[in-house]
Each structure stands twice: as structure tokens, then as C-alpha cells.
C-alpha positions as a printed Julia matrix, in Angstrom:
707×3 Matrix{Float64}:
 219.67   19.87  170.61
 221.54   16.44  169.98
 218.33   14.68  170.5
 216.38   16.74  168.07
 218.91   16.72  165.47
 219.04   12.84  165.81
 215.35   12.64  165.3
 215.4    14.86  162.29
 218.19   12.84  160.73
 216.37    9.84  161.16
 213.0    11.15  159.92
 213.61   13.21  156.87
 214.82   10.36  154.57
 211.25    8.92  154.95
 209.76   11.51  152.89
 212.26   11.37  150.12
 212.82    7.44  149.53
 209.58    5.57  148.51
 211.48    2.23  149.2
 211.65    3.2   153.01
 207.88    4.05  153.15
 207.14    0.61  151.51
 209.26   -1.09  154.16
 207.22    0.77  156.84
 204.08   -0.48  155.14
 205.28   -3.92  155.16
 206.11   -3.82  158.84
 202.68   -2.84  159.62
 201.51   -5.99  157.83
 200.77   -4.66  154.41
 201.52   -7.09  151.7
 200.65   -7.09  148.08
 197.06   -8.36  147.31
 198.38  -11.27  145.29
 200.49  -12.62  148.02
 197.82  -11.95  150.89
 194.37  -12.69  150.3
 191.42  -10.73  151.8
 190.41  -11.99  155.03
 187.06  -10.98  156.83
 187.61   -8.1   159.29
 187.19   -9.52  162.89
 187.88   -6.1   164.82
 185.38   -3.57  165.87
 184.2    -1.08  163.14
 186.32    2.05  162.54
 184.38    5.4   163.92
 181.9     6.75  161.49
 182.87   10.4   160.45
 181.41   12.98  158.0
 183.82   15.62  157.96
 186.09   14.4   155.37
 183.47   13.77  152.66
 180.3    15.46  154.2
 178.43   12.14  154.42
 178.55    9.4   157.0
 181.67    6.96  156.18
 184.13    4.84  158.25
 187.19    6.77  158.5
 189.17    3.58  157.88
 187.86    3.96  154.27
 189.16    7.32  153.64
 192.15    8.8   151.96
 192.61   11.32  154.65
 194.05   11.49  158.23
 190.96   11.93  160.32
 190.3    10.83  163.97
 186.93   10.86  166.02
 187.21   11.38  169.8
 184.15    9.84  171.47
 181.8    10.77  173.9
 183.41    8.95  176.98
 186.79   10.45  176.18
 185.41   13.83  176.23
 183.19   13.65  179.18
 184.02   10.88  181.59
 186.4    11.99  184.42
 186.85   15.33  182.55
 186.28   19.03  183.66
 184.76   19.55  180.29
 186.16   23.39  180.08
 188.71   22.86  177.21
 188.96   20.63  174.28
 192.54   20.15  175.13
 191.27   17.71  177.97
 190.57   15.12  175.28
 192.43   15.62  172.09
 195.69   14.59  173.31
 195.58   11.16  171.58
 195.12   12.85  168.09
 198.48   12.84  166.25
 199.51   16.04  164.36
 197.55   18.26  166.72
 198.87   20.47  169.5
 196.15   21.7   171.95
 197.92   23.8   174.66
 195.9    24.92  178.02
 197.43   28.29  178.42
 195.94   28.54  181.79
 194.91   31.95  180.5
 191.17   32.04  179.84
 191.69   35.7   178.37
 193.36   34.16  175.35
 191.73   30.63  174.85
 193.58   27.56  174.15
 196.49   27.16  171.68
 195.53   25.02  168.63
 197.78   24.1   165.85
 197.74   21.29  163.33
 200.76   20.21  161.46
 202.18   23.6   162.48
 199.37   25.59  161.1
 197.91   27.86  163.51
 200.92   28.23  165.87
 201.06   31.99  165.09
 197.94   32.7   166.99
 198.4    34.65  170.4
 194.72   34.38  170.92
 191.87   32.33  169.37
 192.34   30.05  166.59
 193.64   30.5   163.2
 194.57   28.37  160.45
 192.24   25.55  161.43
 188.47   25.69  160.47
 186.02   25.14  163.63
 182.45   23.72  163.42
 179.68   22.75  165.76
 176.97   20.71  164.09
 177.85   22.16  160.86
 177.55   25.74  162.03
 180.82   27.5   161.5
 182.63   28.79  164.89
 185.22   30.4   162.55
 184.31   33.78  161.24
 184.6    34.49  157.34
 188.05   36.05  158.02
 189.54   32.86  159.62
 189.34   33.84  163.2
 187.87   31.24  165.38
 187.35   30.45  169.23
 186.89   27.08  170.85
 185.31   28.38  174.27
 181.96   28.11  172.6
 182.36   24.24  172.25
 179.63   22.36  174.48
 181.45   19.73  175.63
 178.87   18.47  178.2
 176.62   17.53  175.37
 179.17   16.33  172.81
 178.82   13.01  171.24
 182.17   13.16  169.19
 184.76   15.55  168.09
 186.21   14.82  164.62
 189.84   16.17  163.46
 190.51   16.31  159.87
 194.04   16.98  158.74
 196.0    17.18  155.51
 195.01   18.0   151.91
 191.14   17.35  152.35
 190.91   20.18  154.74
 191.24   22.69  151.86
 187.79   21.76  150.87
 186.59   23.78  153.64
 187.82   26.95  152.31
 189.84   29.42  154.38
 191.77   26.91  156.73
 195.02   25.52  155.83
 195.77   23.13  158.53
 192.75   21.17  159.29
 189.07   21.24  160.58
 187.74   20.65  164.06
 184.09   19.55  164.38
 181.89   18.98  167.35
 178.84   16.92  166.91
 176.23   17.24  169.75
 174.3    14.18  170.95
 170.76   13.53  170.58
 168.51   13.5   173.76
 168.01   10.03  175.5
 164.82    8.17  174.66
 163.24    8.86  177.9
 162.96   12.34  179.68
 166.21   12.69  181.89
 167.67   15.15  184.19
 171.39   15.28  184.77
 174.06   17.27  186.44
 177.54   17.46  187.87
 179.83   19.27  190.12
 183.72   19.14  190.12
 186.33   21.37  192.09
 189.9    21.44  192.55
 193.26   23.25  192.81
 193.5    26.99  192.44
 189.91   27.58  193.48
 188.53   25.87  190.37
 185.03   24.65  190.36
 182.37   23.9   187.79
 178.65   22.92  187.79
 176.37   21.99  184.85
 172.87   20.88  184.64
 171.2    19.12  181.63
 167.62   18.0   180.42
 166.86   15.82  177.57
 164.36   13.5   176.1
 162.02   12.41  173.31
 158.52   13.43  172.77
 156.81   12.08  169.78
 158.67   13.24  166.61
 160.63   15.96  168.82
 164.01   15.08  170.32
 165.86   17.68  172.7
 168.65   18.36  174.87
 169.44   21.62  176.85
 172.55   22.1   178.95
 173.85   24.89  180.98
 177.2    25.29  183.01
 179.12   27.67  185.21
 182.85   27.64  185.6
 185.16   29.55  187.87
 188.97   29.53  188.68
 191.19   31.85  190.65
 193.97   30.61  188.19
 197.21   28.96  188.58
 199.1    32.33  188.09
 198.59   35.66  189.73
 196.13   37.94  187.81
 194.61   35.01  185.96
 190.9    34.44  187.56
 188.12   33.47  185.18
 184.64   32.81  185.05
 182.49   31.38  182.18
 178.84   30.75  181.74
 177.94   28.49  178.82
 174.45   27.29  177.33
 173.75   25.09  174.56
 170.29   23.59  173.23
 169.62   21.15  170.36
 166.13   20.36  169.14
 165.25   17.83  166.37
 161.99   17.54  164.67
 161.7    14.35  162.6
 158.19   14.37  160.79
 158.86   11.37  158.82
 161.52    8.93  158.02
 163.15   11.08  155.27
 163.64   14.72  156.88
 164.85   16.5   159.92
 164.77   19.84  161.11
 167.2    20.78  163.85
 167.37   23.97  165.78
 170.72   24.84  167.4
 171.45   27.73  170.02
 174.52   28.57  171.97
 175.49   31.15  174.27
 178.56   31.98  176.35
 179.35   34.67  178.74
 182.87   35.31  180.15
 183.26   38.71  182.01
 186.56   40.2   183.13
 188.87   37.18  182.56
 192.18   38.21  183.95
 195.2    38.14  181.34
 198.57   37.37  183.06
 200.57   38.0   179.98
 203.76   36.13  179.36
 206.98   35.83  181.29
 210.64   36.59  180.58
 213.08   33.74  181.08
 214.23   35.38  184.2
 210.8    35.76  185.69
 210.01   32.25  185.16
 213.19   31.15  186.93
 212.33   33.87  189.7
 208.55   32.92  190.33
 206.7    31.05  187.38
 203.3    32.12  188.99
 203.69   35.68  188.89
 201.78   37.84  186.33
 203.81   39.48  183.68
 205.2    42.95  183.53
 202.37   45.46  183.21
 199.49   42.9   183.82
 198.43   44.3   187.19
 199.45   47.81  186.51
 197.15   48.02  183.58
 194.52   45.59  184.83
 194.89   43.45  181.71
 191.75   41.42  181.14
 189.19   40.4   178.43
 185.3    40.24  178.5
 183.29   38.14  175.96
 179.77   37.67  175.3
 178.13   35.65  172.43
 174.98   34.35  171.49
 174.02   32.59  168.3
 171.38   30.44  166.71
 170.52   28.62  163.54
 168.94   25.58  162.0
 169.82   22.56  159.89
 167.21   21.01  157.52
 167.98   17.75  155.86
 165.65   15.71  153.49
 166.06   12.64  151.27
 164.08   13.37  148.26
 164.85   10.32  146.44
 166.74    6.8   146.86
 169.65    8.7   145.1
 169.46   12.34  146.28
 169.57   14.3   149.61
 169.35   18.09  150.13
 170.23   19.99  153.14
 170.3    23.73  154.34
 171.77   25.3   157.17
 171.27   29.03  158.31
 172.5    30.99  161.5
 173.23   34.3   162.94
 174.62   35.63  166.18
 176.07   38.59  168.17
 179.68   38.96  169.8
 181.0    41.6   172.12
 184.51   41.75  173.14
 186.42   44.23  175.5
 190.08   43.79  175.99
 192.53   45.73  178.14
 196.1    45.56  176.94
 199.31   46.47  178.71
 199.76   49.73  177.44
 197.79   53.34  177.51
 197.63   53.81  173.81
 197.4    57.59  174.62
 199.12   58.69  171.28
 196.59   59.98  168.8
 197.63   57.23  166.25
 198.16   54.5   168.6
 194.71   52.93  168.34
 194.54   52.76  172.2
 195.17   50.32  174.91
 191.6    49.21  175.16
 190.03   47.13  172.29
 186.37   47.0   171.98
 184.55   44.93  169.39
 180.62   44.8   168.64
 180.06   42.27  165.91
 177.17   40.63  164.23
 177.38   37.79  161.84
 175.21   35.44  159.91
 175.54   32.73  157.04
 174.14   29.61  155.35
 174.82   26.89  153.08
 172.91   24.6   150.62
 174.21   21.39  149.71
 172.99   18.53  147.34
 174.27   14.9   147.37
 173.63   12.35  145.02
 174.68    8.41  145.28
 174.6     6.76  141.73
 176.64    4.47  139.46
 179.49    5.56  136.97
 181.3     2.62  134.88
 179.86    0.03  137.13
 181.15    1.63  140.31
 179.42    3.41  143.12
 179.74    7.16  142.76
 178.67    9.61  145.41
 179.21   13.46  144.87
 178.02   16.6   146.8
 177.56   20.19  145.34
 177.3    23.01  147.73
 177.41   26.79  148.26
 178.62   28.37  151.56
 178.03   32.0   152.6
 179.13   33.88  155.73
 179.17   37.69  156.64
 180.4    39.41  159.52
 180.07   43.28  160.52
 182.07   44.73  163.18
 182.38   48.09  164.94
 186.18   48.29  166.17
 186.85   50.85  168.67
 190.08   51.62  170.68
 190.49   53.83  173.72
 193.07   55.0   176.09
 193.92   52.39  178.74
 194.13   54.77  182.08
 195.77   51.79  184.08
 192.35   49.91  183.85
 190.08   52.59  183.31
 188.6    53.17  179.69
 189.75   56.5   178.56
 189.32   58.78  175.41
 188.66   57.25  171.98
 191.52   56.63  169.81
 190.27   54.26  167.09
 186.87   54.0   165.51
 186.25   52.0   162.44
 183.46   49.82  160.76
 184.85   46.53  159.49
 183.0    44.07  157.18
 183.96   40.97  155.49
 182.14   38.14  153.91
 183.12   34.74  152.34
 181.27   33.11  149.31
 182.4    29.63  148.3
 181.2    26.94  145.83
 182.41   23.41  146.18
 182.32   20.0   144.52
 183.32   16.79  146.43
 183.07   13.05  145.03
 184.08    9.53  145.65
 184.08    6.87  143.2
 184.86    3.15  143.79
 186.01    2.52  139.99
 187.51   -1.03  140.97
 186.47   -3.0   143.9
 189.81   -2.35  145.44
 190.31    1.07  144.21
 188.68    4.34  145.3
 189.22    7.79  143.87
 188.15   11.01  146.04
 188.57   14.51  145.54
 186.91   17.93  144.96
 187.25   21.56  143.94
 186.33   24.64  146.12
 186.46   28.33  145.0
 186.45   31.05  147.72
 186.11   34.8   147.54
 186.73   37.02  150.48
 186.47   40.8   150.35
 187.51   42.91  153.37
 186.37   46.59  153.88
 187.53   49.13  156.57
 185.55   52.2   156.92
 187.54   54.55  159.1
 185.58   56.95  161.41
 188.48   58.26  163.56
 189.94   60.88  161.15
 191.66   63.93  162.73
 194.31   66.33  161.79
 196.95   63.99  163.36
 195.31   60.92  162.34
 194.7    60.31  158.59
 191.76   58.47  157.06
 192.87   54.81  157.07
 189.64   53.48  155.15
 190.33   50.9   152.44
 189.31   47.5   150.95
 191.09   44.46  149.57
 189.71   41.24  148.12
 191.18   37.58  148.41
 190.36   34.62  146.07
 191.55   31.26  145.26
 190.66   27.87  144.06
 191.45   24.73  146.0
 191.52   21.41  144.13
 192.2    18.09  146.25
 192.58   14.59  144.8
 193.1    11.46  146.79
 193.52    7.63  145.96
 192.74    4.67  148.3
 193.82    1.0   147.54
 192.06   -1.82  149.71
 195.31   -4.26  150.14
 192.86   -6.53  152.36
 189.76   -5.95  154.33
 192.0    -5.0   157.21
 194.63   -2.65  155.4
 194.32    0.28  153.21
 196.93    2.64  151.77
 196.26    6.02  150.27
 197.79    8.99  149.03
 196.36   12.56  148.78
 197.48   16.03  147.37
 195.63   19.56  147.51
 196.12   23.07  147.42
 195.26   25.21  150.4
 194.14   28.88  150.65
 194.22   31.2   153.77
 193.59   34.9   154.1
 194.71   37.07  156.87
 192.12   37.78  159.52
 190.86   41.17  160.74
 193.12   40.85  163.83
 196.01   40.35  161.62
 195.63   43.34  159.55
 194.63   45.62  162.44
 198.24   46.78  163.14
 201.13   47.49  160.8
 204.52   45.79  161.58
 206.41   49.16  161.1
 204.38   50.61  163.8
 202.94   53.24  161.71
 199.04   53.98  162.03
 196.75   52.37  159.46
 195.51   48.78  158.41
 198.1    46.21  157.22
 196.74   45.88  153.64
 200.08   44.53  152.55
 199.36   40.97  153.78
 198.92   38.5   151.03
 197.04   35.11  151.31
 199.09   32.18  151.92
 198.91   29.31  149.34
 200.01   25.78  150.39
 200.48   22.55  148.45
 199.67   19.9   150.66
 200.74   16.11  150.21
 200.26   13.03  152.2
 200.56    9.19  151.9
 199.36    6.84  154.42
 198.12    3.4   155.75
 195.41    2.38  157.93
 195.49   -1.26  159.34
 193.83   -3.37  161.82
 196.61   -5.41  163.52
 194.78   -8.59  164.58
 191.45   -8.37  166.21
 192.04   -5.69  168.8
 194.61   -3.26  167.41
 194.22   -0.55  164.81
 197.02    1.34  163.57
 197.22    4.6   161.48
 200.57    5.85  159.71
 200.72    9.01  157.65
 203.74   10.97  155.86
 203.05   14.53  154.65
 204.92   17.19  152.89
 203.81   20.89  152.78
 205.11   23.84  150.95
 203.71   27.28  151.56
 204.03   30.53  149.75
 203.3    33.8   151.45
 202.84   31.96  154.78
 201.18   34.44  157.2
 203.64   34.37  160.31
 204.06   36.41  163.49
 205.81   39.97  162.86
 207.41   41.9   165.73
 205.14   42.42  169.0
 205.44   46.23  169.21
 203.95   46.21  172.59
 202.49   43.41  174.96
 199.19   42.39  173.27
 199.79   44.39  170.12
 200.63   41.73  167.6
 201.55   42.28  164.01
 201.99   39.77  160.92
 203.83   39.57  157.94
 204.47   37.22  155.06
 207.2    34.69  154.73
 207.85   34.08  151.09
 208.4    30.29  151.53
 207.96   27.86  154.54
 207.98   23.96  154.46
 206.44   21.34  156.79
 207.24   17.66  156.78
 206.53   15.03  159.15
 205.33   11.64  160.26
 202.12   10.76  162.47
 201.54    7.37  164.16
 198.35    6.43  166.06
 197.86    3.25  167.68
 194.66    1.93  169.52
 194.71   -1.47  171.26
 192.54   -3.34  173.65
 195.05   -5.72  175.4
 192.62   -8.0   177.24
 191.79   -8.23  180.95
 190.1    -4.83  180.93
 193.47   -3.06  179.67
 193.65   -1.0   176.63
 196.2     1.71  175.45
 196.33    4.65  173.11
 199.71    5.98  171.44
 200.12    9.07  169.18
 203.4    10.27  167.73
 204.15   13.34  165.76
 207.47   14.35  164.19
 207.22   17.58  162.57
 210.22   19.59  160.63
 208.68   23.25  160.0
 211.12   25.7   158.79
 211.37   29.01  156.89
 212.72   28.52  153.48
 212.78   32.0   152.33
 211.78   34.66  154.83
 213.67   38.07  155.49
 212.01   40.78  157.75
 213.4    43.87  159.15
 216.64   43.15  157.08
 217.31   39.91  158.95
 217.33   36.61  156.92
 215.61   33.86  159.18
 215.81   31.39  156.19
 216.68   27.91  157.48
 215.33   28.61  161.02
 212.51   26.68  162.65
 209.07   28.11  162.46
 208.36   29.26  166.28
 205.7    27.91  168.43
 205.82   24.35  166.89
 207.46   21.3   168.71
 209.46   19.15  166.45
 208.42   16.09  168.33
 205.48   15.36  170.5
 203.97   12.21  171.92
 201.08   10.87  173.82
 200.46    7.5   175.54
 197.9     6.1   177.97
 197.11    2.84  179.6
 193.73    2.42  180.85
 191.8    -0.37  183.02
 188.42   -0.99  183.56
 186.84   -3.51  185.99
 183.12   -3.85  184.95
 181.98   -5.76  188.32
 183.06   -2.82  190.5
 182.21   -0.01  187.88
 185.62    1.15  188.22
 188.02    2.62  185.78
 191.31    4.25  185.66
 193.81    5.85  183.25
 197.55    6.9   183.41
 198.44    9.21  180.52
 201.69   10.94  179.66
 202.5    13.69  177.25
 205.94   14.4   175.89
 206.92   17.42  173.72
 210.32   18.55  172.51
 211.56   22.25  172.66
 209.58   25.04  171.13
 211.56   28.03  169.8
 209.8    31.48  170.78
 211.1    33.69  168.05
 211.86   33.76  164.28
 215.64   34.09  165.17
 215.21   30.87  167.36
 217.42   32.83  169.84
 215.1    31.53  172.72
 213.11   28.29  173.37
 210.89   26.54  175.96
 212.57   23.48  177.04
 210.86   20.24  176.42
 208.96   18.35  179.08
 207.22   15.07  180.08
 204.21   15.35  182.01
 202.06   12.39  183.46
 198.32   12.67  184.65
 196.12    9.92  186.56
 192.6     9.73  186.88
 190.02    7.18  188.16
 186.29    6.7   188.93
 183.48    4.61  189.91
 180.09    4.2   188.31
 176.82    3.05  189.91
 173.32    2.66  188.6
 169.84    1.47  189.15
 166.31    1.7   187.8
 166.62    4.94  185.84
 169.44    6.55  187.89
 173.09    6.65  187.44
 175.92    8.05  189.42
 179.8     8.72  188.72
 182.55    9.8   190.78
 186.08   10.56  189.92
 189.29   12.07  190.88
 192.25   13.54  188.9
 195.89   14.11  189.77
 197.51   16.13  187.09
 201.34   16.49  186.63
 202.12   13.65  188.99
 205.77   14.63  189.35
 205.34   18.15  190.11
 207.33   19.25  187.05
 207.8    22.85  186.58
 207.48   23.53  182.88
 206.36   26.08  180.33
 203.5    24.41  178.33
 202.92   27.29  175.78
 204.74   30.27  174.21
 203.89   33.77  172.8
 205.69   33.94  169.35
 207.87   37.09  169.11
 206.28   38.73  172.12
 207.41   42.2   173.26
 210.14   42.5   175.82
 210.92   38.74  175.48
 207.67   38.12  177.5
 207.54   34.42  175.51
 206.82   32.22  178.22
 203.53   30.97  179.77
 204.0    28.45  182.74
 201.69   25.47  183.01
 200.47   24.39  186.76
 202.77   22.13  188.84
 200.88   19.02  190.6
 197.17   19.75  190.9
 193.96   17.93  191.49
 190.22   17.69  190.78
 187.44   15.55  192.09
 183.98   15.48  190.8
 180.43   13.75  190.64
 177.93   13.33  188.01
 174.35   12.0   188.33
 171.42   11.33  186.01
 167.69   10.37  186.54
 165.55    9.08  183.73
 161.64    9.63  184.3
């Protein structure tokens, strides 16, 4: 506790005293323009991104915190199952592999999303411009196709509000194009706990048509008892370019993940006794989840003039989910212990972008419309100790989101750039109860949410290698259907009392090249939120409820460093300090004001040292992750201790005429540390803790041949 308090005391003044911020910027080499003349940049160009402004641009030139993780970091020497494998070097982002494939990984950005006990909330997910987040704000990362990923962009801060129902940030994956020649590739990896994965891929170019198709199968027995899982994933992208000004891209994605066992959380005593055991009730009720989803869509883009570009996206799909919870749910008003969802979804977007001039400076703006729709049959059944029983819930739920937005960027002076936008969101929910009996009244109802999110940012180019910026925006987030599914008082019915959360998000930062081989980003942020959607009491294992906290605050510092050290060595460093607290929150007659928001580490850091020796085709990386303690409940009465974990990987590559071969090995948790990598906030029966694997290994081989 002393270390955490010391960190807090050191960091909080940074956000309140501009002279301290100025001193930090000066230490990174930021001098006033009059004292330091612009010099030509000698470093490699910053990654090009599109998520922040919806058009291609260097992230260095944006008044926003955005990082791009490249193809090599995603695929080389990786299992390619979870995006947490490759996002460790992104500051402000927490991506915890829960070793529980029934519940997906845990993702939060600047503390938003930490409330999710399954799936992803508070963070918008996209793949190739198509939402992987439903109109109510619920998303899943398991559908991300890492085998064909070109890059993953992570947007944090005020500009994420321009994507609508997402307060914390945006994660978008972009699929690579097929290679110039027809190429067949594949890979196989296996390791600890009966884990293995295989994939096959084919891609190429045939005249104006480019294509890439990939399929994979993953299986594991799991680190913990009752945590076995399997996953089949397919992804396809076909692009037709009839001329230099237009493209039509067809996209398809499918996942099948049957009977992923859910080991549930453990109590502190159970962690001490045996961290690999399943939680109370997991085996008795055979807790598990089956997921199937298939979706497809297209994206069309055409440059209609030297100034104007139009684009359109349309998509649709179907998702089935069956989940067995650790309870019977036999009471007529209980909603059951088996959740069954049958969901159809579709949507589309239209966008017009113009590049022109205003007052002698370049102006670029985008006007757009987004529409998404979801219709879901939600049923609940009695869980007869792993066997589906009688019906206890039956309702037809619908929700859609209709958004209109404007984004712009204007260089009104050679060194000054103004960016911003406005987005209006309308999200109506409707529940039609079809399970009405003498003891279970009609719980039908509807509610609508709407909000307008303005964002403004200013960037100043101090030199060709140093930019400083500031931004402020208003975020808007509705509850999801999963969050209104149960009332926190335990009574039957839908929780229509939840209000949308409204956040005011401000950020200042500096982006700098420190010499020819080092790039550094520093951001300071301050976020006030009203009606923050937070975890209520978990009435029974798996039965989550949610309430509004009147006021919360998140403030912090993010630092990222990327450097080539010479002689084949390189390093990445990411550091985050985050003070996330309840400012005004009373629930169940208890005042939690002043407590930390559970599920959020106050401090986290990632560092890696890599070395490559090209003549041998050899590369190796030593990576370390550190996180401070994480509180498990609103009262801060319990916590998972902080930890430091070291991972190592290495591999060789060989190639010849048309063929390529790559072998690799991973050793994770080198020091064999026993630690809790994630927590379930406010879990019933104090089953908060999800232990992470001790020392484990993985070996693999990948091969390709171009015809």
C-alpha cells in the first residue's frame, strides 16, 4: 500500500500544475519554436492509422493517443488466439488473458471496460470497418482473425467519442491483402495444458481481384480444472478493384466455440489451497458456454473527384449463445440457470470525405451515417446440474443505434492543426416478455437513450520531430442488454432504471522523435463521468447486476518508448499510472465515495528487449509485465496482489525460391510465479480471483509456398 500511495502522491500534481507538464515536455526535448529551428526528420515514419480521423494519416500528426501494432508483433512467434498476446506495449490498455475461454479476455482502456465479467464493454471493436460491437455496446474479441491481421489500432481518449457508444476507446483490426502470387501457408503450435492450434491459409492476386482466406482450429485442456475449450475460426477477404479509383471488398467471418468450460472464480482461501481447482459450483452445475457466429459484409469505396471520396459498408450476421450458470434457477421468477440467446444483427454506414482549402490552409472533413440493429430471442431454463430443464424466461429483445457524425481537420497555420467533430447517437431498447404466468408478471417495456458528443483537439508542430497537443470531448455510453437483464434488488424484471453514462474527457500530450532511432509519446488525461455504469452485487455466480455511480473520476499518465539500440537490438516500454475512484457513489445504504474503482490497476508497465541476427534468420525477445494490486469490490475490502511476470520467445526463419519456414519457442512466466491475473468484480460468495498459469511453454512452426 505504501508503494501505491507514493506513486499516487507523485503523479497527481502533474495533472493540476501546468509548469510541471511544461518541464516534462522540455525534458523530452520540446523547446519553443523560436529557440529551436525545425530540422528534417531522420527517423522512420510513424505508422499510418485511420481510426482517429477515418482517413489515412501518420499517428504522429494527430491530437490523440493512438497506437498501431504491426503484423510482425501480432503473428511472429505467437499462438494467435487472443489479442492480449500482442497489445502489451500499448499504454493505458489492460488486456488480461483470463485462461477462461467461456468468458473471453478482459479489456479495459483507461479504466473503462473493467466492469465486464464477460465480453467487452466500454470499448468499441471493429474489423475492417465492420463493428464487432453490437448496437447496445456489447462486443467480443474471439472473432478477431489474427492469422490475417495486418495491424491493430488502439485509440484512447476524447476522439473515441466520435465512434458513438464507447467511452473508453476503440480497437480496430485491419486484414492484410493477399500476396502478389498465389501462396499457400499454414502453421502448427502446441504446448502446456494440452494446448494446440493449427491453421491453413491461401491468398493471391488474379487480375483485379485480390483474395485471402484463412481457417484455424484451437484446443486446450486449460490450466485450471474444468477449463477445456475448442475454437474453430474462419476469415475471408476478397477485394475487387475495377479501376484506380474504386474498390469493392467482400468480408466474411465465422466462429464456432462449443462447450467451453467455465471454471468460475475462486475465493482467496481456494487460491491458497489450490489455484488450479475449479470454483464452487462449476463441476456440480457443469458451467460452460457454447458460441456460434457467422457474419458477412461488403465495403465499397470510390474517389469521385480529386477532392471527394465516398464509401459504404453493409453487413449482417447471426449469433447463438448457450450458457450454463452455477445455479438451478428453478424458481418461477428466477430467469433460470441456463441462458439461451438467438440473435440476428445487421447494419451499414455511408461516408463522404472531402479534401479542400479554407483560409489558405488544407481542410479535410467527413460526414457520415451509421445504423446497426439487433434482434434477440432471450430464453432461460432451469439448470438441472448440467442438463437443461423447464422454461423460466422467454423474451424478444430489440435494439438499434442510429448515429450521424461530422469530423474535420484543418491546418489553419503551417504549424497549427485543429481537429474535431460531433456525433449524435440514438439507441432505443425494447423488451417483449413472452413468459407471463400467475407468479411471473409481464415485464415488457422500452426505453430510449440519446446523446450528442462534441470533440475538439489542437496540435502544434514545435519542430519536424516534436508535436504537442490537447483535446477534450464528451463521451456517451448506454447500458447493454446484459446489464439491464437483471435487477440489483433480486426482484424479477428488466433493470430499466439504469441511465447512460456521460463523461468529459480531456488530454494533453507530446509526441517526439528523440534522435534518429527513438520515438516517445507522453499523455496526461483527466476524465469525469456522471452516472457511470458499474457493477452491482452479483446475486449468484454468473448472475451479474449493474447500477449507476453518480460520479467517478479517472486521471493518469501514459508513456510509450520505442527505440532501436543498434547491433540488432531494440526495445519497447509502456507505462501507465491511473487513479480511478468513486467520487459520489452510494449503493445498498453503503457509501463507497473515495474508494478505488475495482478491477483497475493503479500502475502497470510493460518492457521488452529484442535482438535479431539477420545472417542466421534468428530473433529473440525478453518481455516483462508488471501490474499493481487490483481491488475486487466496491468496498475495497479485498484485492489481488500485484505481480511481475517475465516471458521469453525465440525463433529462426529460412527461405528460398517461393518458400519460407519459421520455427519458434515460447517460455512464459519464467520465474514460475503464482499470481492472479484477473478478477471478477463484486463476485458472489467472494469468488473474485482467476489465477493465471505458472511456467508454461509453446513451440510452433509456420510455412508458406508461393506458386
